[in-house]
N, CA, C and O atoms as a GROMACS GRO file, in nm:
protein
  372
    1MET      N    1   0.303   7.292  -4.526
    1MET     CA    2   0.197   7.197  -4.500
    1MET      C    3   0.072   7.240  -4.574
    1MET      O    4   0.032   7.356  -4.565
    2ASP      N    5   0.008   7.148  -4.645
    2ASP     CA    6  -0.111   7.187  -4.719
    2ASP      C    7  -0.235   7.187  -4.628
    2ASP      O    8  -0.232   7.133  -4.518
    3ASN      N    9  -0.343   7.248  -4.677
    3ASN     CA   10  -0.464   7.267  -4.596
    3ASN      C   11  -0.530   7.137  -4.554
    3ASN      O   12  -0.589   7.131  -4.446
    4LYS      N   13  -0.522   7.031  -4.637
    4LYS     CA   14  -0.581   6.903  -4.599
    4LYS      C   15  -0.516   6.848  -4.473
    4LYS      O   16  -0.585   6.801  -4.382
    5LYS      N   17  -0.384   6.854  -4.466
    5LYS     CA   18  -0.312   6.804  -4.349
    5LYS      C   19  -0.343   6.888  -4.227
    5LYS      O   20  -0.361   6.834  -4.117
    6ILE      N   21  -0.350   7.016  -4.243
    6ILE     CA   22  -0.381   7.103  -4.131
    6ILE      C   23  -0.522   7.073  -4.079
    6ILE      O   24  -0.541   7.062  -3.958
    7SER      N   25  -0.617   7.059  -4.167
    7SER     CA   26  -0.754   7.033  -4.122
    7SER      C   27  -0.765   6.896  -4.056
    7SER      O   28  -0.843   6.880  -3.962
    8LYS      N   29  -0.689   6.797  -4.103
    8LYS     CA   30  -0.690   6.664  -4.040
    8LYS      C   31  -0.632   6.672  -3.900
    8LYS      O   32  -0.686   6.613  -3.806
    9VAL      N   33  -0.522   6.744  -3.885
    9VAL     CA   34  -0.461   6.762  -3.754
    9VAL      C   35  -0.557   6.834  -3.660
    9VAL      O   36  -0.575   6.794  -3.545
   10GLN      N   37  -0.618   6.940  -3.709
   10GLN     CA   38  -0.713   7.014  -3.627
   10GLN      C   39  -0.833   6.929  -3.590
   10GLN      O   40  -0.884   6.938  -3.479
   11SER      N   41  -0.879   6.845  -3.683
   11SER     CA   42  -0.991   6.757  -3.655
   11SER      C   43  -0.958   6.657  -3.545
   11SER      O   44  -1.040   6.631  -3.456
   12ILE      N   45  -0.839   6.602  -3.550
   12ILE     CA   46  -0.796   6.506  -3.448
   12ILE      C   47  -0.781   6.576  -3.313
   12ILE      O   48  -0.824   6.523  -3.211
   13GLN      N   49  -0.721   6.694  -3.313
   13GLN     CA   50  -0.707   6.768  -3.188
   13GLN      C   51  -0.843   6.805  -3.130
   13GLN      O   52  -0.863   6.799  -3.009
   14ASN      N   53  -0.936   6.842  -3.215
   14ASN     CA   54  -1.071   6.874  -3.171
   14ASN      C   55  -1.141   6.750  -3.114
   14ASN      O   56  -1.210   6.759  -3.012
   15ALA      N   57  -1.122   6.634  -3.178
   15ALA     CA   58  -1.181   6.510  -3.129
   15ALA      C   59  -1.127   6.475  -2.991
   15ALA      O   60  -1.202   6.432  -2.903
   16LEU      N   61  -0.996   6.493  -2.971
   16LEU     CA   62  -0.937   6.469  -2.839
   16LEU      C   63  -0.997   6.562  -2.735
   16LEU      O   64  -1.023   6.522  -2.621
   17LYS      N   65  -1.017   6.686  -2.774
   17LYS     CA   66  -1.076   6.785  -2.684
   17LYS      C   67  -1.220   6.749  -2.648
   17LYS      O   68  -1.259   6.758  -2.531
   18ILE      N   69  -1.298   6.710  -2.746
   18ILE     CA   70  -1.438   6.672  -2.723
   18ILE      C   71  -1.447   6.555  -2.626
   18ILE      O   72  -1.532   6.554  -2.537
   19LEU      N   73  -1.359   6.457  -2.643
   19LEU     CA   74  -1.359   6.340  -2.555
   19LEU      C   75  -1.278   6.362  -2.428
   19LEU      O   76  -1.266   6.272  -2.345
   20ASP      N   77  -1.221   6.482  -2.414
   20ASP     CA   78  -1.142   6.518  -2.296
   20ASP      C   79  -1.028   6.418  -2.274
   20ASP      O   80  -1.013   6.360  -2.166
   21LEU      N   81  -0.948   6.399  -2.379
   21LEU     CA   82  -0.836   6.305  -2.375
   21LEU      C   83  -0.704   6.377  -2.396
   21LEU      O   84  -0.699   6.480  -2.464
   22PRO      N   85  -0.596   6.323  -2.338
   22PRO     CA   86  -0.463   6.381  -2.364
   22PRO      C   87  -0.414   6.340  -2.503
   22PRO      O   88  -0.475   6.256  -2.568
   23GLN      N   89  -0.305   6.398  -2.548
   23GLN     CA   90  -0.250   6.365  -2.679
   23GLN      C   91  -0.188   6.225  -2.683
   23GLN      O   92  -0.188   6.160  -2.787
   24PHE      N   93  -0.137   6.180  -2.573
   24PHE     CA   94  -0.075   6.047  -2.566
   24PHE      C   95  -0.176   5.954  -2.500
   24PHE      O   96  -0.190   5.953  -2.378
   25VAL      N   97  -0.245   5.875  -2.582
   25VAL     CA   98  -0.354   5.792  -2.531
   25VAL      C   99  -0.363   5.664  -2.612
   25VAL      O  100  -0.333   5.663  -2.732
   26SER      N  101  -0.403   5.557  -2.548
   26SER     CA  102  -0.419   5.429  -2.618
   26SER      C  103  -0.562   5.416  -2.669
   26SER      O  104  -0.652   5.487  -2.625
   27PHE      N  105  -0.582   5.323  -2.762
   27PHE     CA  106  -0.717   5.302  -2.814
   27PHE      C  107  -0.809   5.250  -2.705
   27PHE      O  108  -0.928   5.284  -2.702
   28LYS      N  109  -0.755   5.170  -2.616
   28LYS     CA  110  -0.835   5.119  -2.503
   28LYS      C  111  -0.886   5.235  -2.417
   28LYS      O  112  -1.001   5.235  -2.374
   29GLU      N  113  -0.801   5.333  -2.392
   29GLU     CA  114  -0.841   5.450  -2.313
   29GLU      C  115  -0.946   5.534  -2.387
   29GLU      O  116  -1.037   5.590  -2.326
   30ILE      N  117  -0.933   5.541  -2.519
   30ILE     CA  118  -1.032   5.614  -2.599
   30ILE      C  119  -1.168   5.546  -2.587
   30ILE      O  120  -1.270   5.613  -2.568
   31LYS      N  121  -1.170   5.413  -2.598
   31LYS     CA  122  -1.295   5.339  -2.588
   31LYS      C  123  -1.360   5.355  -2.451
   31LYS      O  124  -1.481   5.373  -2.441
   32VAL      N  125  -1.279   5.349  -2.346
   32VAL     CA  126  -1.333   5.364  -2.210
   32VAL      C  127  -1.397   5.502  -2.194
   32VAL      O  128  -1.508   5.513  -2.141
   33LYS      N  129  -1.327   5.605  -2.238
   33LYS     CA  130  -1.379   5.741  -2.227
   33LYS      C  131  -1.506   5.758  -2.310
   33LYS      O  132  -1.601   5.823  -2.267
   34TYR      N  133  -1.507   5.700  -2.429
   34TYR     CA  134  -1.625   5.706  -2.516
   34TYR      C  135  -1.746   5.644  -2.446
   34TYR      O  136  -1.855   5.701  -2.447
   35HIS      N  137  -1.727   5.529  -2.385
   35HIS     CA  138  -1.838   5.462  -2.317
   35HIS      C  139  -1.886   5.543  -2.196
   35HIS      O  140  -2.006   5.549  -2.170
   36GLN      N  141  -1.794   5.604  -2.124
   36GLN     CA  142  -1.832   5.690  -2.011
   36GLN      C  143  -1.918   5.807  -2.059
   36GLN      O  144  -2.023   5.836  -2.002
   37LEU      N  145  -1.872   5.873  -2.162
   37LEU     CA  146  -1.945   5.988  -2.214
   37LEU      C  147  -2.077   5.947  -2.278
   37LEU      O  148  -2.176   6.021  -2.271
   38SER      N  149  -2.081   5.830  -2.341
   38SER     CA  150  -2.205   5.781  -2.402
   38SER      C  151  -2.312   5.758  -2.297
   38SER      O  152  -2.429   5.789  -2.319
   39LYS      N  153  -2.273   5.706  -2.184
   39LYS     CA  154  -2.369   5.685  -2.075
   39LYS      C  155  -2.419   5.818  -2.020
   39LYS      O  156  -2.537   5.835  -1.991
   40LYS      N  157  -2.328   5.912  -2.008
   40LYS     CA  158  -2.363   6.043  -1.951
   40LYS      C  159  -2.450   6.126  -2.045
   40LYS      O  160  -2.543   6.193  -2.001
   41TYR      N  161  -2.421   6.122  -2.175
   41TYR     CA  162  -2.488   6.209  -2.272
   41TYR      C  163  -2.583   6.135  -2.366
   41TYR      O  164  -2.617   6.186  -2.472
   42HIS      N  165  -2.625   6.016  -2.328
   42HIS     CA  166  -2.718   5.941  -2.413
   42HIS      C  167  -2.844   6.024  -2.435
   42HIS      O  168  -2.892   6.089  -2.342
   43PRO      N  169  -2.898   6.024  -2.556
   43PRO     CA  170  -3.017   6.108  -2.586
   43PRO      C  171  -3.138   6.082  -2.495
   43PRO      O  172  -3.220   6.171  -2.477
   44ASP      N  173  -3.149   5.961  -2.438
   44ASP     CA  174  -3.259   5.933  -2.346
   44ASP      C  175  -3.240   6.000  -2.211
   44ASP      O  176  -3.335   6.015  -2.134
   45ILE      N  177  -3.117   6.039  -2.181
   45ILE     CA  178  -3.084   6.098  -2.051
   45ILE      C  179  -3.060   6.249  -2.062
   45ILE      O  180  -3.109   6.327  -1.981
   46CYS      N  181  -2.986   6.287  -2.164
   46CYS     CA  182  -2.942   6.426  -2.180
   46CYS      C  183  -3.036   6.502  -2.275
   46CYS      O  184  -3.079   6.448  -2.376
   47GLU      N  185  -3.065   6.624  -2.240
   47GLU     CA  186  -3.152   6.707  -2.325
   47GLU      C  187  -3.080   6.754  -2.452
   47GLU      O  188  -3.145   6.776  -2.554
   48ASP      N  189  -2.950   6.770  -2.445
   48ASP     CA  190  -2.871   6.817  -2.560
   48ASP      C  191  -2.844   6.699  -2.654
   48ASP      O  192  -2.747   6.626  -2.636
   49LYS      N  193  -2.930   6.682  -2.752
   49LYS     CA  194  -2.919   6.568  -2.846
   49LYS      C  195  -2.795   6.579  -2.934
   49LYS      O  196  -2.743   6.477  -2.980
   50ASN      N  197  -2.748   6.699  -2.959
   50ASN     CA  198  -2.630   6.719  -3.044
   50ASN      C  199  -2.501   6.675  -2.977
   50ASN      O  200  -2.403   6.645  -3.045
   51LYS      N  201  -2.499   6.670  -2.846
   51LYS     CA  202  -2.378   6.631  -2.773
   51LYS      C  203  -2.337   6.488  -2.809
   51LYS      O  204  -2.219   6.461  -2.830
   52MET      N  205  -2.433   6.398  -2.818
   52MET     CA  206  -2.401   6.259  -2.852
   52MET      C  207  -2.353   6.247  -2.995
   52MET      O  208  -2.266   6.165  -3.024
   53VAL      N  209  -2.407   6.326  -3.084
   53VAL     CA  210  -2.361   6.328  -3.223
   53VAL      C  211  -2.215   6.374  -3.227
   53VAL      O  212  -2.134   6.317  -3.300
   54GLU      N  213  -2.184   6.475  -3.150
   54GLU     CA  214  -2.047   6.527  -3.141
   54GLU      C  215  -1.952   6.421  -3.085
   54GLU      O  216  -1.842   6.403  -3.136
   55ILE      N  217  -1.993   6.352  -2.981
   55ILE     CA  218  -1.912   6.246  -2.918
   55ILE      C  219  -1.889   6.132  -3.017
   55ILE      O  220  -1.777   6.083  -3.031
   56ASN      N  221  -1.995   6.089  -3.084
   56ASN     CA  222  -1.982   5.980  -3.183
   56ASN      C  223  -1.887   6.018  -3.295
   56ASN      O  224  -1.804   5.938  -3.337
   57SER      N  225  -1.899   6.140  -3.343
   57SER     CA  226  -1.813   6.188  -3.451
   57SER      C  227  -1.666   6.191  -3.407
   57SER      O  228  -1.578   6.151  -3.483
   58ALA      N  229  -1.641   6.239  -3.287
   58ALA     CA  230  -1.504   6.245  -3.235
   58ALA      C  231  -1.446   6.106  -3.219
   58ALA      O  232  -1.330   6.082  -3.254
   59TYR      N  233  -1.525   6.014  -3.167
   59TYR     CA  234  -1.480   5.877  -3.149
   59TYR      C  235  -1.447   5.813  -3.284
   59TYR      O  236  -1.343   5.748  -3.298
   60GLU      N  237  -1.534   5.830  -3.381
   60GLU     CA  238  -1.510   5.773  -3.514
   60GLU      C  239  -1.385   5.832  -3.579
   60GLU      O  240  -1.310   5.760  -3.646
   61MET      N  241  -1.361   5.960  -3.558
   61MET     CA  242  -1.241   6.026  -3.612
   61MET      C  243  -1.115   5.962  -3.554
   61MET      O  244  -1.023   5.928  -3.628
   62LEU      N  245  -1.111   5.947  -3.422
   62LEU     CA  246  -0.993   5.890  -3.356
   62LEU      C  247  -0.976   5.743  -3.391
   62LEU      O  248  -0.865   5.696  -3.414
   63LYS      N  249  -1.086   5.670  -3.395
   63LYS     CA  250  -1.080   5.528  -3.431
   63LYS      C  251  -1.026   5.510  -3.572
   63LYS      O  252  -0.942   5.424  -3.596
   64SER      N  253  -1.073   5.590  -3.663
   64SER     CA  254  -1.026   5.584  -3.801
   64SER      C  255  -0.877   5.616  -3.809
   64SER      O  256  -0.803   5.549  -3.881
   65TYR      N  257  -0.835   5.718  -3.737
   65TYR     CA  258  -0.694   5.756  -3.738
   65TYR      C  259  -0.606   5.642  -3.687
   65TYR      O  260  -0.503   5.611  -3.746
   66ILE      N  261  -0.647   5.579  -3.578
   66ILE     CA  262  -0.568   5.471  -3.520
   66ILE      C  263  -0.565   5.350  -3.613
   66ILE      O  264  -0.461   5.286  -3.629
   67GLU      N  265  -0.678   5.318  -3.673
   67GLU     CA  266  -0.683   5.203  -3.763
   67GLU      C  267  -0.600   5.224  -3.889
   67GLU      O  268  -0.542   5.129  -3.942
   68ASP      N  269  -0.593   5.348  -3.937
   68ASP     CA  270  -0.521   5.378  -4.060
   68ASP      C  271  -0.374   5.414  -4.038
   68ASP      O  272  -0.297   5.422  -4.134
   69PHE      N  273  -0.335   5.436  -3.914
   69PHE     CA  274  -0.198   5.478  -3.883
   69PHE      C  275  -0.101   5.364  -3.911
   69PHE      O  276  -0.128   5.249  -3.876
   70LYS      N  277   0.009   5.394  -3.974
   70LYS     CA  278   0.111   5.295  -4.002
   70LYS      C  279   0.214   5.297  -3.889
   70LYS      O  280   0.271   5.402  -3.857
   71TYR      N  281   0.238   5.182  -3.831
   71TYR     CA  282   0.330   5.171  -3.720
   71TYR      C  283   0.467   5.127  -3.767
   71TYR      O  284   0.480   5.048  -3.861
   72SER      N  285   0.567   5.178  -3.702
   72SER     CA  286   0.704   5.138  -3.730
   72SER      C  287   0.754   5.057  -3.610
   72SER      O  288   0.736   5.096  -3.495
   73PHE      N  289   0.816   4.945  -3.639
   73PHE     CA  290   0.864   4.859  -3.531
   73PHE      C  291   1.016   4.855  -3.526
   73PHE      O  292   1.074   4.754  -3.486
   74ASP      N  293   1.079   4.964  -3.566
   74ASP     CA  294   1.224   4.967  -3.553
   74ASP      C  295   1.261   5.001  -3.409
   74ASP      O  296   1.175   5.043  -3.331
   75ASP      N  297   1.386   4.982  -3.374
   75ASP     CA  298   1.430   4.999  -3.235
   75ASP      C  299   1.399   5.138  -3.179
   75ASP      O  300   1.353   5.150  -3.066
   76ASP      N  301   1.424   5.241  -3.258
   76ASP     CA  302   1.400   5.377  -3.210
   76ASP      C  303   1.254   5.399  -3.172
   76ASP      O  304   1.225   5.459  -3.069
   77GLU      N  305   1.163   5.352  -3.255
   77GLU     CA  306   1.020   5.368  -3.226
   77GLU      C  307   0.979   5.288  -3.104
   77GLU      O  308   0.899   5.336  -3.023
   78ILE      N  309   1.030   5.170  -3.090
   78ILE     CA  310   0.998   5.087  -2.973
   78ILE      C  311   1.050   5.154  -2.847
   78ILE      O  312   0.981   5.156  -2.745
   79TYR      N  313   1.170   5.208  -2.852
   79TYR     CA  314   1.225   5.278  -2.736
   79TYR      C  315   1.146   5.403  -2.701
   79TYR      O  316   1.138   5.441  -2.584
   80LYS      N  317   1.086   5.469  -2.802
   80LYS     CA  318   1.001   5.584  -2.774
   80LYS      C  319   0.878   5.542  -2.693
   80LYS      O  320   0.832   5.616  -2.606
   81GLN      N  321   0.826   5.424  -2.722
   81GLN     CA  322   0.708   5.374  -2.650
   81GLN      C  323   0.743   5.320  -2.512
   81GLN      O  324   0.661   5.324  -2.420
   82TYR      N  325   0.864   5.268  -2.498
   82TYR     CA  326   0.909   5.210  -2.371
   82TYR      C  327   1.043   5.271  -2.331
   82TYR      O  328   1.146   5.203  -2.336
   83PRO      N  329   1.043   5.398  -2.293
   83PRO     CA  330   1.170   5.466  -2.266
   83PRO      C  331   1.248   5.406  -2.148
   83PRO      O  332   1.370   5.419  -2.143
   84GLU      N  333   1.180   5.342  -2.055
   84GLU     CA  334   1.252   5.284  -1.941
   84GLU      C  335   1.346   5.173  -1.986
   84GLU      O  336   1.452   5.153  -1.926
   85ASN      N  337   1.310   5.100  -2.091
   85ASN     CA  338   1.398   4.996  -2.144
   85ASN      C  339   1.522   5.057  -2.207
   85ASN      O  340   1.632   5.006  -2.191
   86TYR      N  341   1.504   5.167  -2.279
   86TYR     CA  342   1.615   5.236  -2.342
   86TYR      C  343   1.714   5.284  -2.237
   86TYR      O  344   1.835   5.268  -2.251
   87HIS      N  345   1.661   5.343  -2.133
   87HIS     CA  346   1.745   5.395  -2.025
   87HIS      C  347   1.825   5.281  -1.961
   87HIS      O  348   1.945   5.296  -1.938
   88ALA      N  349   1.760   5.170  -1.932
   88ALA     CA  350   1.827   5.055  -1.869
   88ALA      C  351   1.934   4.998  -1.963
   88ALA      O  352   2.045   4.968  -1.919
   89ASP      N  353   1.900   4.982  -2.090
   89ASP     CA  354   1.996   4.926  -2.186
   89ASP      C  355   2.115   5.019  -2.208
   89ASP      O  356   2.228   4.974  -2.228
   90ARG      N  357   2.089   5.146  -2.205
   90ARG     CA  358   2.194   5.244  -2.233
   90ARG      C  359   2.302   5.246  -2.125
   90ARG      O  360   2.419   5.271  -2.155
   91PHE      N  361   2.264   5.220  -2.002
   91PHE     CA  362   2.360   5.228  -1.892
   91PHE      C  363   2.401   5.092  -1.840
   91PHE      O  364   2.458   5.082  -1.731
   92ARG      N  365   2.373   4.988  -1.915
   92ARG     CA  366   2.415   4.853  -1.878
   92ARG      C  367   2.559   4.834  -1.920
   92ARG      O  368   2.596   4.865  -2.034
   93PHE      N  369   2.640   4.784  -1.829
   93PHE     CA  370   2.783   4.762  -1.860
   93PHE      C  371   2.814   4.618  -1.877
   93PHE      O  372   2.929   4.581  -1.903
   0.00000   0.00000   0.00000
């Protein structure tokens, strides 16, 4: 793996950590968490002005990743997202 890919992965992991999010998260959940943290750390409320810059940067990183990510809609990928359907279909007689 080259250094660009490693740094991108580390950046995304760091963004998740900053926003206190798990690895498996939807964009809707990212937005909700961002808004919660924005209210809490807004520069008019919080003395640490850099915290909001950090939150904004993390949000933009994750948003960019989700917007640029290429999705696959083959059966295997769909079953990964909805494993309960796979389980039901697999044991249907």
